[in-house]
Backbone of each chain as nested JSON, in Angstrom:
{
  "chains": [
    {"id": "A", "residues": [
      {"number": 1, "name": "MET", "atoms": {"N": [-36.546, -12.353, 29.72], "CA": [-36.525, -11.177, 28.863], "C": [-35.133, -11.028, 28.261]}},
      {"number": 2, "name": "LYS", "atoms": {"N": [-35.103, -10.88, 26.949], "CA": [-33.803, -10.782, 26.289], "C": [-33.208, -9.412, 26.535]}},
      {"number": 3, "name": "MET", "atoms": {"N": [-31.942, -9.365, 26.939], "CA": [-31.271, -8.09, 27.14], "C": [-30.819, -7.589, 25.775]}},
      {"number": 4, "name": "ALA", "atoms": {"N": [-31.287, -6.429, 25.353], "CA": [-31.011, -5.947, 24.003], "C": [-29.52, -5.811, 23.744]}},
      {"number": 5, "name": "TRP", "atoms": {"N": [-28.788, -5.404, 24.77], "CA": [-27.366, -5.187, 24.507], "C": [-26.576, -6.47, 24.428]}},
      {"number": 6, "name": "HIS", "atoms": {"N": [-27.225, -7.616, 24.676], "CA": [-26.544, -8.886, 24.468], "C": [-26.728, -9.396, 23.04]}},
      {"number": 7, "name": "ALA", "atoms": {"N": [-27.713, -8.832, 22.313], "CA": [-28.027, -9.367, 20.997], "C": [-26.992, -8.96, 19.964]}},
      {"number": 8, "name": "GLY", "atoms": {"N": [-26.272, -7.887, 20.213], "CA": [-25.274, -7.435, 19.261], "C": [-23.911, -7.994, 19.561]}},
      {"number": 9, "name": "TYR", "atoms": {"N": [-22.983, -7.696, 18.679], "CA": [-21.614, -8.143, 18.854], "C": [-20.746, -6.958, 19.269]}},
      {"number": 10, "name": "PRO", "atoms": {"N": [-19.76, -7.199, 20.128], "CA": [-18.938, -6.071, 20.58], "C": [-18.015, -5.56, 19.482]}},
      {"number": 11, "name": "LEU", "atoms": {"N": [-17.618, -4.311, 19.623], "CA": [-16.724, -3.703, 18.648], "C": [-15.432, -4.502, 18.521]}},
      {"number": 12, "name": "SER", "atoms": {"N": [-14.968, -5.068, 19.617], "CA": [-13.692, -5.784, 19.596], "C": [-13.758, -7.028, 18.718]}},
      {"number": 13, "name": "GLN", "atoms": {"N": [-14.951, -7.55, 18.494], "CA": [-15.101, -8.748, 17.662], "C": [-15.551, -8.403, 16.251]}},
      {"number": 14, "name": "THR", "atoms": {"N": [-15.768, -7.156, 15.983], "CA": [-16.282, -6.775, 14.664], "C": [-15.411, -5.689, 14.041]}},
      {"number": 15, "name": "VAL", "atoms": {"N": [-15.772, -4.452, 14.278], "CA": [-15.089, -3.324, 13.641], "C": [-13.6, -3.329, 13.948]}},
      {"number": 16, "name": "LEU", "atoms": {"N": [-13.239, -3.611, 15.187], "CA": [-11.841, -3.516, 15.597], "C": [-10.994, -4.713, 15.161]}},
      {"number": 17, "name": "THR", "atoms": {"N": [-11.568, -5.676, 14.448], "CA": [-10.784, -6.797, 13.93], "C": [-10.149, -6.459, 12.588]}},
      {"number": 18, "name": "SER", "atoms": {"N": [-10.546, -5.327, 11.999], "CA": [-9.991, -4.952, 10.699], "C": [-8.567, -4.427, 10.87]}},
      {"number": 19, "name": "VAL", "atoms": {"N": [-7.633, -4.921, 10.043], "CA": [-6.241, -4.45, 10.145], "C": [-6.149, -2.98, 9.734]}},
      {"number": 20, "name": "TYR", "atoms": {"N": [-7.049, -2.541, 8.834], "CA": [-7.027, -1.135, 8.434], "C": [-7.508, -0.238, 9.575]}},
      {"number": 21, "name": "VAL", "atoms": {"N": [-8.553, -0.642, 10.253], "CA": [-9.045, 0.133, 11.402], "C": [-7.986, 0.155, 12.498]}},
      {"number": 22, "name": "GLU", "atoms": {"N": [-7.362, -1.012, 12.726], "CA": [-6.34, -1.08, 13.763], "C": [-5.149, -0.196, 13.42]}},
      {"number": 23, "name": "SER", "atoms": {"N": [-4.76, -0.142, 12.161], "CA": [-3.593, 0.665, 11.791], "C": [-3.871, 2.147, 11.983]}},
      {"number": 24, "name": "ILE", "atoms": {"N": [-5.142, 2.55, 11.882], "CA": [-5.49, 3.947, 12.137], "C": [-5.467, 4.228, 13.635]}},
      {"number": 25, "name": "LEU", "atoms": {"N": [-5.924, 3.261, 14.433], "CA": [-6.069, 3.489, 15.868], "C": [-4.805, 3.26, 16.68]}},
      {"number": 26, "name": "MET", "atoms": {"N": [-3.852, 2.514, 16.114], "CA": [-2.656, 2.176, 16.884], "C": [-1.425, 2.838, 16.289]}},
      {"number": 27, "name": "PRO", "atoms": {"N": [-0.748, 3.762, 16.988], "CA": [-1.166, 4.358, 18.255], "C": [-2.302, 5.36, 18.051]}},
      {"number": 28, "name": "ALA", "atoms": {"N": [-3.048, 5.639, 19.089], "CA": [-4.235, 6.477, 18.976], "C": [-3.849, 7.859, 18.45]}},
      {"number": 29, "name": "PRO", "atoms": {"N": [-4.438, 8.282, 17.331], "CA": [-4.103, 9.597, 16.783], "C": [-4.737, 10.718, 17.595]}},
      {"number": 30, "name": "SER", "atoms": {"N": [-3.98, 11.802, 17.777], "CA": [-4.514, 12.928, 18.543], "C": [-5.321, 13.87, 17.654]}},
      {"number": 31, "name": "LYS", "atoms": {"N": [-5.049, 13.82, 16.343], "CA": [-5.782, 14.664, 15.396], "C": [-6.18, 13.836, 14.188]}},
      {"number": 32, "name": "VAL", "atoms": {"N": [-7.197, 14.296, 13.48], "CA": [-7.612, 13.604, 12.263], "C": [-6.466, 13.565, 11.258]}},
      {"number": 33, "name": "GLU", "atoms": {"N": [-5.658, 14.637, 11.236], "CA": [-4.54, 14.705, 10.291], "C": [-3.516, 13.612, 10.545]}},
      {"number": 34, "name": "HIS", "atoms": {"N": [-3.468, 13.087, 11.761], "CA": [-2.513, 12.04, 12.11], "C": [-3.085, 10.646, 11.873]}},
      {"number": 35, "name": "ALA", "atoms": {"N": [-4.369, 10.557, 11.585], "CA": [-5.023, 9.257, 11.442], "C": [-4.828, 8.712, 10.032]}},
      {"number": 36, "name": "HIS", "atoms": {"N": [-3.711, 8.048, 9.831], "CA": [-3.421, 7.422, 8.545], "C": [-3.063, 5.966, 8.759]}},
      {"number": 37, "name": "PHE", "atoms": {"N": [-3.189, 5.155, 7.695], "CA": [-2.805, 3.753, 7.8], "C": [-1.304, 3.64, 8.075]}},
      {"number": 38, "name": "ILE", "atoms": {"N": [-0.517, 4.405, 7.299], "CA": [0.926, 4.445, 7.495], "C": [1.297, 5.869, 7.865]}},
      {"number": 39, "name": "ARG", "atoms": {"N": [1.988, 6.079, 8.972], "CA": [2.283, 7.434, 9.438], "C": [3.694, 7.873, 9.13]}},
      {"number": 40, "name": "ASP", "atoms": {"N": [4.388, 7.136, 8.302], "CA": [5.747, 7.509, 7.95], "C": [5.714, 8.521, 6.817]}},
      {"number": 41, "name": "PRO", "atoms": {"N": [6.097, 9.783, 7.054], "CA": [6.019, 10.796, 5.994], "C": [6.985, 10.539, 4.847]}},
      {"number": 42, "name": "THR", "atoms": {"N": [7.987, 9.677, 5.046], "CA": [8.933, 9.406, 3.97], "C": [8.411, 8.354, 2.995]}},
      {"number": 43, "name": "CYS", "atoms": {"N": [7.313, 7.686, 3.347], "CA": [6.751, 6.681, 2.444], "C": [6.033, 7.357, 1.286]}},
      {"number": 44, "name": "THR", "atoms": {"N": [5.778, 6.59, 0.251], "CA": [5.031, 7.13, -0.888], "C": [3.637, 7.551, -0.426]}},
      {"number": 45, "name": "PRO", "atoms": {"N": [3.101, 8.627, -0.989], "CA": [1.778, 9.086, -0.579], "C": [0.721, 8.003, -0.797]}},
      {"number": 46, "name": "PRO", "atoms": {"N": [-0.331, 7.977, 0.015], "CA": [-1.355, 6.94, -0.145], "C": [-2.084, 7.073, -1.471]}},
      {"number": 47, "name": "SER", "atoms": {"N": [-2.516, 5.945, -2.006], "CA": [-3.232, 5.944, -3.276], "C": [-4.652, 6.452, -3.074]}},
      {"number": 48, "name": "LEU", "atoms": {"N": [-5.343, 6.668, -4.203], "CA": [-6.73, 7.141, -4.123], "C": [-7.602, 6.139, -3.369]}},
      {"number": 49, "name": "MET", "atoms": {"N": [-7.401, 4.834, -3.636], "CA": [-8.208, 3.814, -2.954], "C": [-7.964, 3.842, -1.45]}},
      {"number": 50, "name": "HIS", "atoms": {"N": [-6.717, 4.081, -1.05], "CA": [-6.421, 4.173, 0.379], "C": [-7.083, 5.391, 0.992]}},
      {"number": 51, "name": "GLU", "atoms": {"N": [-7.118, 6.504, 0.247], "CA": [-7.764, 7.703, 0.775], "C": [-9.264, 7.473, 0.939]}},
      {"number": 52, "name": "VAL", "atoms": {"N": [-9.856, 6.772, -0.025], "CA": [-11.288, 6.46, 0.061], "C": [-11.555, 5.581, 1.28]}},
      {"number": 53, "name": "LEU", "atoms": {"N": [-10.74, 4.541, 1.432], "CA": [-10.936, 3.623, 2.559], "C": [-10.691, 4.325, 3.886]}},
      {"number": 54, "name": "ARG", "atoms": {"N": [-9.683, 5.187, 3.914], "CA": [-9.389, 5.931, 5.133], "C": [-10.578, 6.827, 5.512]}},
      {"number": 55, "name": "SER", "atoms": {"N": [-11.14, 7.495, 4.519], "CA": [-12.297, 8.363, 4.777], "C": [-13.441, 7.559, 5.369]}},
      {"number": 56, "name": "TYR", "atoms": {"N": [-13.702, 6.386, 4.804], "CA": [-14.785, 5.56, 5.32], "C": [-14.489, 5.112, 6.748]}},
      {"number": 57, "name": "CYS", "atoms": {"N": [-13.247, 4.686, 6.993], "CA": [-12.881, 4.224, 8.342], "C": [-13.031, 5.345, 9.367]}},
      {"number": 58, "name": "LEU", "atoms": {"N": [-12.617, 6.555, 9.004], "CA": [-12.738, 7.669, 9.941], "C": [-14.204, 7.958, 10.251]}},
      {"number": 59, "name": "GLY", "atoms": {"N": [-15.044, 7.956, 9.212], "CA": [-16.472, 8.17, 9.44], "C": [-17.07, 7.081, 10.303]}},
      {"number": 60, "name": "LEU", "atoms": {"N": [-16.658, 5.844, 10.046], "CA": [-17.154, 4.71, 10.825], "C": [-16.761, 4.831, 12.286]}},
      {"number": 61, "name": "LEU", "atoms": {"N": [-15.493, 5.143, 12.539], "CA": [-15.015, 5.243, 13.921], "C": [-15.684, 6.398, 14.649]}},
      {"number": 62, "name": "LYS", "atoms": {"N": [-15.883, 7.509, 13.937], "CA": [-16.55, 8.652, 14.559], "C": [-17.983, 8.288, 14.923]}},
      {"number": 63, "name": "THR", "atoms": {"N": [-18.658, 7.578, 14.029], "CA": [-20.034, 7.151, 14.286], "C": [-20.099, 6.244, 15.506]}},
      {"number": 64, "name": "CYS", "atoms": {"N": [-19.204, 5.272, 15.563], "CA": [-19.19, 4.353, 16.709], "C": [-18.936, 5.118, 18.002]}},
      {"number": 65, "name": "GLY", "atoms": {"N": [-18.031, 6.094, 17.941], "CA": [-17.739, 6.892, 19.125], "C": [-18.941, 7.701, 19.571]}},
      {"number": 66, "name": "GLU", "atoms": {"N": [-19.653, 8.29, 18.613], "CA": [-20.828, 9.087, 18.947], "C": [-21.923, 8.222, 19.56]}},
      {"number": 67, "name": "VAL", "atoms": {"N": [-22.146, 7.036, 18.984], "CA": [-23.158, 6.124, 19.529], "C": [-22.788, 5.719, 20.942]}},
      {"number": 68, "name": "ASN", "atoms": {"N": [-21.517, 5.392, 21.134], "CA": [-21.039, 4.989, 22.455], "C": [-21.237, 6.103, 23.477]}},
      {"number": 69, "name": "ALA", "atoms": {"N": [-20.888, 7.334, 23.076], "CA": [-21.049, 8.47, 23.978], "C": [-22.517, 8.702, 24.308]}},
      {"number": 70, "name": "ARG", "atoms": {"N": [-23.38, 8.55, 23.316], "CA": [-24.805, 8.75, 23.542], "C": [-25.342, 7.722, 24.535]}},
      {"number": 71, "name": "ILE", "atoms": {"N": [-24.897, 6.481, 24.39], "CA": [-25.368, 5.427, 25.293], "C": [-24.833, 5.65, 26.695]}},
      {"number": 72, "name": "MET", "atoms": {"N": [-23.562, 6.035, 26.789], "CA": [-22.974, 6.25, 28.117], "C": [-23.665, 7.383, 28.858]}},
      {"number": 73, "name": "ASN", "atoms": {"N": [-24.19, 8.346, 28.11], "CA": [-24.819, 9.504, 28.753], "C": [-26.279, 9.267, 29.115]}},
      {"number": 74, "name": "GLU", "atoms": {"N": [-26.797, 8.127, 28.689], "CA": [-28.193, 7.836, 29.001], "C": [-28.31, 7.169, 30.369]}},
      {"number": 75, "name": "HIS", "atoms": {"N": [-29.43, 7.419, 31.004], "CA": [-29.737, 6.673, 32.225], "C": [-30.405, 5.375, 31.808]}},
      {"number": 76, "name": "PHE", "atoms": {"N": [-29.974, 4.277, 32.326], "CA": [-30.66, 3.023, 32.031], "C": [-30.705, 2.166, 33.291]}},
      {"number": 77, "name": "TYR", "atoms": {"N": [-31.672, 1.314, 33.328], "CA": [-31.896, 0.501, 34.508], "C": [-31.877, -0.958, 34.11]}},
      {"number": 78, "name": "GLU", "atoms": {"N": [-31.234, -1.759, 34.881], "CA": [-31.244, -3.195, 34.625], "C": [-32.323, -3.815, 35.479]}},
      {"number": 79, "name": "VAL", "atoms": {"N": [-33.088, -4.688, 34.831], "CA": [-34.206, -5.304, 35.557], "C": [-33.803, -6.712, 35.965]}}
    ]},
    {"id": "B", "residues": [
      {"number": 1, "name": "MET", "atoms": {"N": [-2.564, -14.916, 23.903], "CA": [-3.105, -16.148, 24.484], "C": [-2.24, -17.339, 24.127]}},
      {"number": 2, "name": "ASP", "atoms": {"N": [-1.884, -17.456, 22.84], "CA": [-1.071, -18.594, 22.423], "C": [0.389, -18.195, 22.256]}},
      {"number": 3, "name": "SER", "atoms": {"N": [0.831, -17.162, 23.0], "CA": [2.186, -16.666, 22.792], "C": [3.215, -17.743, 23.093]}},
      {"number": 4, "name": "GLY", "atoms": {"N": [2.854, -18.73, 23.895], "CA": [3.814, -19.781, 24.189], "C": [4.034, -20.718, 23.03]}},
      {"number": 5, "name": "CYS", "atoms": {"N": [3.224, -20.581, 21.962], "CA": [3.333, -21.496, 20.834], "C": [3.994, -20.844, 19.626]}},
      {"number": 6, "name": "LEU", "atoms": {"N": [4.64, -19.718, 19.814], "CA": [5.28, -19.037, 18.688], "C": [6.524, -19.794, 18.243]}},
      {"number": 7, "name": "GLU", "atoms": {"N": [6.661, -19.95, 16.919], "CA": [7.887, -20.51, 16.362], "C": [8.958, -19.419, 16.373]}},
      {"number": 8, "name": "PRO", "atoms": {"N": [10.239, -19.807, 16.354], "CA": [11.293, -18.773, 16.294], "C": [11.108, -17.899, 15.052]}},
      {"number": 9, "name": "GLY", "atoms": {"N": [11.137, -16.598, 15.229], "CA": [10.971, -15.682, 14.106], "C": [9.538, -15.23, 13.919]}},
      {"number": 10, "name": "GLU", "atoms": {"N": [8.601, -15.894, 14.57], "CA": [7.207, -15.49, 14.453], "C": [6.919, -14.338, 15.393]}},
      {"number": 11, "name": "SER", "atoms": {"N": [5.854, -13.6, 15.087], "CA": [5.498, -12.445, 15.905], "C": [4.006, -12.47, 16.203]}},
      {"number": 12, "name": "LEU", "atoms": {"N": [3.635, -11.918, 17.358], "CA": [2.223, -11.825, 17.695], "C": [1.525, -10.756, 16.864]}},
      {"number": 13, "name": "ASP", "atoms": {"N": [2.303, -9.771, 16.389], "CA": [1.704, -8.65, 15.666], "C": [1.255, -9.082, 14.282]}},
      {"number": 14, "name": "GLU", "atoms": {"N": [0.191, -8.491, 13.839], "CA": [-0.301, -8.708, 12.481], "C": [0.709, -8.169, 11.492]}},
      {"number": 15, "name": "GLU", "atoms": {"N": [1.089, -8.962, 10.495], "CA": [2.118, -8.523, 9.561], "C": [1.547, -8.179, 8.204]}},
      {"number": 16, "name": "PHE", "atoms": {"N": [0.252, -7.934, 8.134], "CA": [-0.362, -7.557, 6.867], "C": [0.09, -6.16, 6.493]}},
      {"number": 17, "name": "ASP", "atoms": {"N": [0.468, -5.976, 5.229], "CA": [0.941, -4.682, 4.757], "C": [-0.255, -3.846, 4.321]}},
      {"number": 18, "name": "VAL", "atoms": {"N": [-0.66, -2.874, 5.16], "CA": [-1.829, -2.058, 4.837], "C": [-1.542, -1.07, 3.724]}},
      {"number": 19, "name": "SER", "atoms": {"N": [-0.266, -0.9, 3.332], "CA": [0.032, 0.045, 2.269], "C": [0.053, -0.63, 0.894]}},
      {"number": 20, "name": "ARG", "atoms": {"N": [-0.215, -1.943, 0.838], "CA": [-0.22, -2.625, -0.468], "C": [-1.308, -2.045, -1.339]}},
      {"number": 21, "name": "PRO", "atoms": {"N": [-1.078, -1.988, -2.654], "CA": [-2.08, -1.371, -3.541], "C": [-3.433, -2.058, -3.422]}},
      {"number": 22, "name": "LEU", "atoms": {"N": [-4.478, -1.249, -3.507], "CA": [-5.837, -1.759, -3.403], "C": [-6.574, -1.538, -4.705]}},
      {"number": 23, "name": "LEU", "atoms": {"N": [-7.209, -2.578, -5.217], "CA": [-8.091, -2.401, -6.355], "C": [-9.392, -1.763, -5.881]}},
      {"number": 24, "name": "PRO", "atoms": {"N": [-10.114, -1.073, -6.762], "CA": [-11.392, -0.472, -6.323], "C": [-12.354, -1.512, -5.741]}},
      {"number": 25, "name": "GLU", "atoms": {"N": [-12.405, -2.692, -6.382], "CA": [-13.33, -3.699, -5.846], "C": [-12.886, -4.232, -4.499]}},
      {"number": 26, "name": "GLU", "atoms": {"N": [-11.57, -4.223, -4.26], "CA": [-11.065, -4.646, -2.948], "C": [-11.443, -3.623, -1.884]}},
      {"number": 27, "name": "ALA", "atoms": {"N": [-11.279, -2.339, -2.202], "CA": [-11.646, -1.291, -1.254], "C": [-13.136, -1.363, -0.937]}},
      {"number": 28, "name": "LEU", "atoms": {"N": [-13.945, -1.568, -1.967], "CA": [-15.397, -1.683, -1.754], "C": [-15.728, -2.91, -0.924]}},
      {"number": 29, "name": "GLY", "atoms": {"N": [-15.014, -3.993, -1.133], "CA": [-15.258, -5.205, -0.357], "C": [-14.945, -4.981, 1.115]}},
      {"number": 30, "name": "ILE", "atoms": {"N": [-13.851, -4.271, 1.388], "CA": [-13.491, -3.981, 2.776], "C": [-14.538, -3.076, 3.407]}},
      {"number": 31, "name": "ILE", "atoms": {"N": [-14.969, -2.046, 2.658], "CA": [-15.993, -1.139, 3.164], "C": [-17.263, -1.91, 3.447]}},
      {"number": 32, "name": "ASP", "atoms": {"N": [-17.614, -2.847, 2.567], "CA": [-18.825, -3.654, 2.746], "C": [-18.73, -4.484, 4.018]}},
      {"number": 33, "name": "GLN", "atoms": {"N": [-17.576, -5.083, 4.237], "CA": [-17.39, -5.891, 5.454], "C": [-17.493, -5.024, 6.707]}},
      {"number": 34, "name": "LEU", "atoms": {"N": [-16.88, -3.844, 6.664], "CA": [-16.936, -2.958, 7.83], "C": [-18.371, -2.52, 8.092]}},
      {"number": 35, "name": "LEU", "atoms": {"N": [-19.133, -2.307, 7.016], "CA": [-20.538, -1.921, 7.18], "C": [-21.314, -3.051, 7.855]}},
      {"number": 36, "name": "CYS", "atoms": {"N": [-21.043, -4.289, 7.443], "CA": [-21.7, -5.441, 8.081], "C": [-21.348, -5.51, 9.564]}},
      {"number": 37, "name": "HIS", "atoms": {"N": [-20.078, -5.262, 9.875], "CA": [-19.653, -5.276, 11.279], "C": [-20.386, -4.207, 12.086]}},
      {"number": 38, "name": "GLU", "atoms": {"N": [-20.481, -3.006, 11.492], "CA": [-21.13, -1.9, 12.204], "C": [-22.595, -2.223, 12.46]}},
      {"number": 39, "name": "VAL", "atoms": {"N": [-23.245, -2.826, 11.491], "CA": [-24.663, -3.196, 11.659], "C": [-24.798, -4.247, 12.743]}},
      {"number": 40, "name": "SER", "atoms": {"N": [-23.871, -5.198, 12.797], "CA": [-23.978, -6.252, 13.821], "C": [-23.804, -5.663, 15.216]}},
      {"number": 41, "name": "VAL", "atoms": {"N": [-23.005, -4.604, 15.349], "CA": [-22.885, -3.93, 16.642], "C": [-24.191, -3.211, 16.953]}},
      {"number": 42, "name": "SER", "atoms": {"N": [-24.748, -2.538, 15.957], "CA": [-25.962, -1.76, 16.165], "C": [-27.151, -2.639, 16.48]}},
      {"number": 43, "name": "MET", "atoms": {"N": [-27.138, -3.892, 16.037], "CA": [-28.242, -4.803, 16.306], "C": [-28.477, -4.975, 17.794]}},
      {"number": 44, "name": "GLY", "atoms": {"N": [-27.411, -4.841, 18.566], "CA": [-27.568, -5.036, 19.997], "C": [-27.946, -3.788, 20.744]}},
      {"number": 45, "name": "LEU", "atoms": {"N": [-28.118, -2.696, 20.018], "CA": [-28.389, -1.437, 20.67], "C": [-29.852, -1.051, 20.592]}},
      {"number": 46, "name": "GLY", "atoms": {"N": [-30.679, -1.953, 20.186], "CA": [-32.113, -1.681, 20.156], "C": [-32.578, -1.094, 18.86]}}
    ]}
  ]
}
């Protein structure tokens, strides 16, 4: 019997391989306001394309977190 | 893993400049790739 959770790829080999996702997560932001690609306030403000990409990355990471939390809270049995 | 093979001056850290200007098609391409990654993770979740 195929284990369903083996059929997918882990986050570490997919979503977390993106340098943009990594730049948002490292170091882990405590607030959404801190979640930027570049956190240096003296740098030039991010462009519109960066804001669009940042918005997508934040939504993606939140979705992955919610799915992960939902799975962790479920009871499951290994056969 | 291959840290013993670093040349002098090389770094393990990714040196890609995430603040470099992005064209709209580049941003869409990155979003498309991330969407593919997210789907591949979801494939294993039933």
